[in-house]
N, C-alpha and C positions, 0 to 999 in steps of 0.2 A: 268086886264090881268090874265088869269088863267094859270095853269101849262102846259097845252098842247101848248099854244101859245109860251111860253118861250122855251119849248122843241123844237118846230119847228124852232125857231130863232137860237138856239144853234146848232141844227143839220144842218141847212142850212149854217151857218157860217163855220162849220167843212167841209161840203161838198165842199164849195167854196175854202177853204184852200187846201184840198186834190186835188182838180181839178187843182189849180195853181201849186202845187208841182208836180203833175203828168206831166203837160205840160213842166215844167222846166226839169224834169228828162228825158223825151223823147227827148228834144232838146239836152241835154248833151250826151245821148246815141247815137244820130245821129252824133254828132261831133266826139265822140270817134270812132265810126265805120268808119267814113271817114278817120281819122288819121290811123287807123289800116289798111285800104285798101291801103293808100299811103305807109305805112311801108312794107306791103307784096309785093307791086310792086317793091319797091327799093331793097328788099332782093332778089326777083326773078331775077332782073336785075344783081345784084352782083353775084349770083350763076351762072348765064349764062356766065358772064365774066370769072369767075374762071374756069368754065368748058372749055371754049374756050382756056384759058391760059394753062390748064393742057394738053389739046389735042395738042397744039402747042409744048409744052415742050416734050411731048411723041414723037412727030414726029422728033424733033431735037435730042432727047436723044438716040433713038434707033440706028440711024446711028453712033452716037458718041461711043456708047458702042460696037457696032460691030467693028468699026475701032480700038478701044482700044484692043479688044480681038485679032484682026488680027495682030496688032503691037506686042503684047506679043508673039504670035505664031511665027511670023517671027524672033523676037529676039532670042527666044529659038532655033529655027531652025539654025540660024547663029551660036549660041554658040555651038550647037552640031556638026556642020560641022567644026568649028575651033578645037574642041577637037579631032575629028576624023583625021584631017590633021596633028596634032602635033605628 
């Protein structure tokens, strides 16, 4: 067996090893990308729920704030009339 045959055997062994490592790496990357896709879907759903919640709070809060301002205005008006009647 001469040096070229030994070199071919060594190179073919390394090529096989790198081929197996490459396949394993690709499988791991596919699994990671599937997990990332699931996470992004979950985050997207959560942000949509938060958006709907804030819109509902805004709808409820606006009338409440207006009502509070009106109540303060009416109280101030009543206080002024009491002072004027005294």
